[in-house]
N, C-alpha and C positions, 0 to 999 in steps of 0.2 A: 639253275640259270637268277643269277642276281634278280633283285625285285627292290620295287617302290611304290607305295601308294600315297597319291599324292590327290585334292581337292578341285576339280577344274574349275579354274578363274575367271574364266570367260563368258560377259556378261549374259548371252546366249546358248553356251555352250560349246561344245568340238562340231559347228555347222565351218559350211566350207571354206571359211577365213584363217580361219584358227587349223584349222587341219591341214589345208593347205601350208603353214609357215611349219607346223608341225613334223608331217613329210616328207618337207622340202631338209630341213635340219638332219634326219633321220638317215635320208639317200646321200647326203652329204661325210656321215660317219661312216658310211659307208661297211659295216654292220650291221644282224642284224639285230631289232629292236621292234619288241612286240605292244600293244594295251591291249587292257581287258577293264571291263567292269561286270563287279557282282561274281565274279568267279566265271561269267562267264569266255566263252572259247577268245581264244588272242587273233587281234588281226598284224598286218605288217603297217608299223608306225610310217613307212615310207611310202604309204598309198593312201592321198589325201581322200576315195572315197569309202574305203577301209575304214578309218576314222568315223567316218560321221553314220559307220553302219551302226557303229557301236551305242546311238543315242545318248551321247554323256550332256547330261543339261548342266547349268552352270550348279556348283558343290554336288556332282557325281564324285565318286570315289573310282579312279582310273590307277591300275598296277600296271607299271612299266615297268618292262624284264628287258635283261643284254648282260650276255656277257662283258661289255666294254663298258668299264668306270665311269670314265666322259660321256659317253652317249648315253647311259642311262641318266646322269645329271639331267644333261643337256632338253631332253625331251622331257622329263620328270618338272622340272624349272618352268619352259614353254607351258607345259599342260594346266599348272599352277596359275600362268600369267592371266592377265586380261588384255587379251588379242584382240581384244575389240576396240581396246581406246585407242 
């Protein structure tokens, strides 16, 4: 599955607000998208709760995976943005 590794840009990491924004975009994409940290078990990007379980703080490396290039890029871009601003 194609992947992209990006750096978390949100000041407080992937807590509730960024996780909700990312999961909403993943659901809207309509294709499977997963996130993982440090080679750990991938989680469904369509679930804000699962995203929060990653414990990804600002500056953490997150790997985004999806067979759909558009969804991959959209979610990767969101992970990199400061969604707390």
